[in-house]
N, C-alpha and C positions, 0 to 999 in steps of 0.2 A: 504494500500500499504506500504510494508516494503522493506528494501534493500535485494537484493539477496545474498550479501556478507556474508558469514557465520561469519567472524570475526566481522563484525558490529553488526550482530544479537547477538553475544555472549556479546559484550560489553554493548549493550542496555538492554539485559536480565539481566545482572548482576546489572545494575543500578536499574532496576525494583525490583529485589530481595532485594536490600539494601535500598529500599525506597528513592532513589535519585529522587525528583519529580520537581526539577527546574534546567533547563538547558539553558545556555546562549550561543547562537550560533553566530559566526561571519562568514559572507558569504564567500564562497570559493568553488573550485571545488573538490579538493581531499577529503574533508570531506563530500562529498555528501552522501555516504552510511549512515553516522551517522545522518546527517541533515534529511534525508528522514525518517529514523527510529524514531528519537526522536519526530519529529513534527507530527507523525501520531499516537502517543500514548495519549489516553485521560487523563490518569492519570499523564501525565508529562506536566508541564507548561514551555513552551519554549519562549525565548526572542531572538530577532534578533538585534544585535548591531555590526556596521561595524568596528569600531576601536577596535582592540583586547586589547589595554592597557585599554581604557575606559570600555570595556566589562568585563575584569578581575576584575577590581576594583568595578564595579557595582555588580558583583557576590559576591565579598568580602563583600560589604555592606549588601546584603541580608543574607549571612551566619553569619555575625556579629550579626544580629538581631534574626535570627532563630536558631542559634547554631546548624544547620544541614548542612551536605555537600551540596554545590552547584556546579554543573558541568559546565565547560566551554569548548567549542568545536570549534577548528579552523582548517584551512587547513595547508598545508606543507609549509616549507621555513621560511622566516623571520617572518611570521605571529606570530608563537609561541613565538618568542624572545620578542615580545611586552607584552607578559604575565608576563615577569620576575619581574617587579617592584611589582605587586600585589602578586606574589608567595612569594617574599622575605618578603613582609609585612605579609602575612598570616603565614609564617614560625615563625617569631618572635612575632607575636601577637596571636599565636595558634588558627587560624581560619581554619575550614575544607574547603578546596577548592579541587575539583576534576578536574584535568587538563587533558583533552583528546585531543590529537593532531593527526591529520591525517599525514601520511608520505608516501613518495615514497618507493617502495620496495628496498631492499639492493643493488641489481645489478645496480640500477640507481643512487647511491650516489657517488659523486666525480668523475664522468665521463664526466661532462659538460651538463648534463640534466638540464632542467629548474626547477626553484622553488624547489631546493633541497639543504639541509644543513645537517650537522651531528646532527640529533635530538636525538638519543639514549642517555640518561643520561645527557642531555644538562643542566638540572636544578640541577645537583647532589650536589652542595654546599648548597642548600636551599630547599630540598625536603625531605619528610619523607620516600618516597618509589618511585622507578622508575620501571615501568612494561613495558618492550620492548617486544611487541607481535610479532608473526610470522604468516604470512598468508599462512599456510599450514593446510589441514584437519587432517594430522597426528599430529598436534601440539595442537589439541583441549584441551587435559588434561593439558598441560603446560600453555596454555593461560587462562584457567579457573582459575588455581591456581594463577597465576600472578595477574589477575584482582581482585580476592577475596582478595589476600594479600594486594593490594593497597587500595582498598575501606575500608577494615577493619582497616587498619592503619589510614586512614583519619578520620574514625568514632571514633575510640577508642583512638587515640592519638591526635586528634584535631589539624590538620594541612594540608598543601598542599601535594598531591601525584600526580604522573604524569603517564599516561598510553599512550604510543605511539603506534599508530595503522597504520601499513603500508598496503596500498591497491594497487594492480595491476589494470590496466584497464581491462574490462570496469567497471565504478563505478556508473552508473546510472540505472542499471537494477533493477527491482523490482519483488516481489513476493506477493501473497495474504496472506500467513501464515508464521509466523517465527518458526524456529526450537526450540525445548524445550531443555533446558540445566538444569542439576540437579546440583545446587551449594551446597556446603557443608553448613551444619548448622553452623551458627556462633554464638559464645558466647564469651564475654570478659572474659578472665581468671582472676580470682581474684588476685589482686596484693598482694604480700606478703612483707610488708615492717616492719621492726623491728624498732620501736621507744621506746627508753628507757625513759619512762615517769617518772621513779623515779629519774633518773640523771638530767633530764631536769627540773623537778619541784624543785629540790634542787638549781639549778642555778637561777631559777626564784625567789624563796623565799629568796635567798641571795642577790638579786640585788635590790638596792634602787633607781637606775636610769635606767629606761627601756624605749626605743623608740619602738613603733609599727608604722612602716612606710608602707603605702599602695600605690602601683602605680595604673596603669589602672585597673579598676574593673567594672563589669557590676552591675547594681543596684540589690540588693539582701536583702530581708527582714531578713533572718537569719544572714547574715553578719553584717547588721545593728544592730541587737540585740547583736551580739558579740561585736561590738564597744561600744554600750551602757554599756555592762558590764564591758569591759575593762577600760572605763572612770571612773568607781567607785574605781578603785585602785590608790591611790595618787602617787604610784611610777611609774605609767605608763603615758608616754606622747605619745599621738596619733598623727601622722602626716599624712594627706591626701592632695590630690590635687583635682582639679575639675573633672578630669577624674577617680577619685576613686569612685565617686558616693556614698560616705559615709559621714555622717554629725554628729556632736555633738558639743555643746557649749564648752565642755572642750577638744577640739581637736585643733590642729594647722592646719587650712585648708588653709593657705597662707604661705607656708614655707619661701620663699624669703623675705616676709615682716617681718617675725620674725628674721631670722638669719643674714640679712644684717646689717652691722654697729656694729656688736658685737665686744667687746674687746677680747684680748687673754684670759683674766681672765674669761669673760663670756663664751667663747668657752670651757674652761676647765670645767666650772660648767655644761654646756649643754652635754658634752661628756657622752654617755650612758655606762653603764657597760654591758648591754644586748641590742642588736638590733634584732627585729623580723620583717621580711619583707614578704609581700605577694602581689600578683597582678602583672601586667605587668610593662612596662617601666615607670621610673619616669622622669617628665619633668624638674625638678629643678636641675640646674648644681650646684648651691650653696650647696645643701644638699649632693651631691655626693662628692664635694670637701671637705666638712666639715667631713664627715664620713671616707673618706680615709686618712685624716690628723689626726683626733682625733678618732682612731679606738676603737670600743668596745672590751671587753674581749671576748665576745661571739656574733656571728651573726648567727641566725637561718633563713633560707629562706624556706618558705612553698610553694611548687609547686608540683602538681601531675606529671609534665612531665619533667621540665628542672631545672637544677642546675644553679643558677645565682649568681656568686661571684662579684657583682657589686662594693663592697666596699673593695675588696682584703683582706677580713678577714673572709670569710665564714667558720664557724666551724661545722654547721649541716644543711644538706639538708633533709627536712622532706617531704616525698612523700605522702602527705594527702591533703585533702581539708582544708582550714583554719578553718571552723566551726567544722569539725570533730576533728581536732587536739586540738583545744582549749577546746572543751567539755571534752575530755579525760584529758587534762592537768589541768583543773580547779578542777578536782576531787582530785587533790594532792596539789594544791597551796593555798597559803594564801594571804590575803590582806596585803601588806607590808607598815608599817608606814614610810612615807617619805614626805618631802615638795617639791619634784621634779616637779610634775605636777603643784602644786600651784604657784611656782615661775614663770614658763614659761607661764601659763595661764594669770597671772597678767601682764607679759610683753606683751603678745598678746593684752590684752585690751589696754594697753598704746599705742601700735603701731596702733591699730584701731582708737583711738581717734585722733592720728596725721594724719592718713589716711583720716578720715572724714574732718578734717580741710583743708588738701591739695586738696581733690577733689572738695570742694566748691569753692576754690579760683583759681584753675588752669584754664588755657586758653584752647581753642578749640585745640584738638590734638588727636593722636591715643588713648592715655590714657583716655581722657575725653569721646571720642566716645565709647570706650569699656564699660565704666560705664553706659552710657546713654542706649546703645543697650541692655546690660544684664538686665537693670531695666524694659525693655519694652517687652521682650519675654514672651508670656503667660504661666501661670502655667502648669505643666505636659507636657512640650514640650520635644521633642527629640533635642538636640543641637549637631551638628556636627561642629567640629572646624578644620581648616587647620593648618598646621605646620608653623614654624618660629615665627614671632613676636606675632601673635594674641594668640596663645595658651599660651604664656608666660604673656601677658597682662592679660589674663583671670585669671591666678593664683593669682593675686593681689587683687581680689575682692571676696566678699562673694556671692557665686553663689547660686541661688534659689535651695533649697533642693528638690523641686519637679521635677527639670530637669533630664534628662538622658544625660550624656555628653560622647561624643565619639570623638576620634582623632586617626589617624594612627600613633601611637607612636612606632610601631615595628621597623620600619626603619626611622621614622621621616621625611619622604619625602613629598615634596609638589605636587608630580606628579599626584596623583589620589584621592585628597580630594574631589572634586566635584562629581566624578563618584561614589565613596564609599558612599557619602552622599545620592545620588539619589537612589542607591540600598537600602540603609537603609530606606529612606523615603517610598520606595515601599513596603518594607517588614514590616514596622512597622504601627501599628494602630494610632500612635501619630503624630500630626502635627510636621513637622521637619523644623528646621532652620539651614542653613549652614552659619557659620561665617568664612569669607575667606579674605585673603589678595589678592592684585591685581595680584601679580605674580603667586601665586597658582591658581588663577581663570583662567587667561589667558593661563597658561601652560596647563591646562586641559579642555580647552574650548570644545573640542569634546565630553566631558561628556554630553553637552546639546543636542547632536545629538542622541536623545533617546525618544522613543515613550511611555515610561512607568512612566513619571514624574507626580506625583500627583498634583492636582491644589492647595492644601494647602502647597506645598513646597515653602519655602522662602530662598532666598540668600541675605545675607548682605555683600557687598564687601567694605573693608576699603582700599581705593586706595590712597596710599601715594607716588604714582609715582615712584615705584621701591622697592627693597628689603630693607625695613626699619631695618630688623634684622642686617645688616651690618653696620649700624651707631650705633647700640646698643652695639654689641659685640666689645671688644677691639681688635685692630689690623688693620682691613681694613682701617680706616680713617687716620692711620698713614703712609700709603703708597701713591704712587702717581697713584694708579690704581683703586681708589674707583669706578669709573664708570663701571668697569668690575665686581666688586662684587655687587654693588648695582642695576645695570641695569636700569637706569633712562629712562622713557618713557612718552608719553603723550596719551596713549590709554585709551579708555573708553569702557564699556560694552554695550553702547546704541545700536549699530548695531547688536551685537551678540544677544541681547534680542529680537530685531525685527525679526531676521532671524529664531530664534528658538521659537518664539511665547510666549515670557515671557512679563508680564507687567514690565515697567521700570520706576523707580523714581530715582532721584539723590538729594543729599544734599551737600552744600558747607559751611555750618555753623551750630552751635549748634541750632539756632533757626529753621533753615530749617529742621534739622534732627528731632527735636522734633515734627514738623508739619507733616512730612512724616510718622513717626512711628505711628501716631494716627490711620490711616486707613490701615496700611500695613498688619495687620493680619486679616483683615475682609474677609469674604468668597469671592471667585472670581472664574471666569471660566478659569483662567490661573494661572500657577505659577508666582511668582513675584521676581524681583531683585531691591534692594535698594543699589545704589553705593554712598558711602560716601567719599568725597574727603577731605583729611586731609593735613595740611602743612608739607611737608617732611623736611623742613629746621629746624623745631623746635621740632619735635617729640622725638629725642634722648635727647635733652636739658631738656624737660619736665620730662622724665623718670629719668634722673639723679637728678633733683631737687627733685623728689618724694622720691627717696632713701635717699637723704641728709636730707629731712624733717623728716625722721623717727628717 
């Protein structure tokens, strides 16, 4: 049974041709031709998720893991606007998301007809391509070209694209056979980028203080080998974060721990002559402030797609993959004699010793809970982390190198962390743990309205009764409106867990937390939630004491 609508058949056939094999559908009427078509294809795996915002982030989580486009399909009107947060995240995180929205025909827009808005180009500020199709048989060639352009942009430039599909009624008619469409043979044109390796190698060889800073990055054996090689050069200081998924003893894997409390003279000594960056967004605000104030002579950013002048001193955008770039560069570079790495690795070890002393002595708090939770996640887990304070706490600890860590840092929003984690858990063969704050969890509670959650999925909620980040960052506490920043509450996840068929445990002390963690990762017939209640009145004090102790 297939849709009678030729335009629906064309879009569905294009998805088949380009091997789009996962489609997340939100129920509605105007998208009926698409729903009927996709759900009747054996080679396409379809998912039904009611809330469009949750559906889009769920698809984002799948695409994050598979690195292949995932389609999302919804009805007309306000439905598609709920996709926007995930689209923006996909845009800045370079995740392929194929957004297919059903629409009313043009003659029904802005005349007072129901469930109609101006859908054409509605995502124009955060989309790689917008294809606005036309439901006329004479426009088949135009529609084929537009759909192909959109999907190829999604595949080859790794980001979100929008296909807007208007349907006149009737929309539920079906046929037994779909029409055949001949789509053009597609092939990615080889990118021609000129990299002057002679000039860059001269800069590299002349620089005795080099920082290689990596943002969000998927775990990759070849890139890890690259980091291992870079660490052999005493003039190179490697800086990574938990979301970089790269590890080395001679790297700075906790940036804020190192650069907090440095003197002006020490900042001068740390200032690099050459900064090389790759990967996605960087969590540490301190490193951004440092590099904007103490700018390097040269900043190279390596990215196939986007130029990112995060530190306002970009001198070279290198449109290559990091491994390919360095393989070529290394043919012309020398190991530079320098004590730059040695000085700062020694300082790192000193800070780590102070860190160990503090963590042993500190009281029950967000900080202490983060340490205990990270110590108890099993090896080789996938760890999804929500935004705000939790991802910042995580940066202060030595994260298990077998983990794969993910966080929606493209827009750094709290709105879809749980939905993304569930999509990623579904797509991944690894057991997945979501570490989340209470506001992020409750904000995205519709994420649990989902039939595809694996039984080994685990959620740990750090419930500090409000947005703890607003006590940590300077500013909000100095106002008389803290309650509007912090949003204090007395909510718990207990009833949500019962409603959505999760096992539920809670902890209100370090002893209770240790007890609950003992069996938390054992096999179960349901996914599990562990809600850890922390004292909101002291969390910010503990964190300040921590940085002072360094």
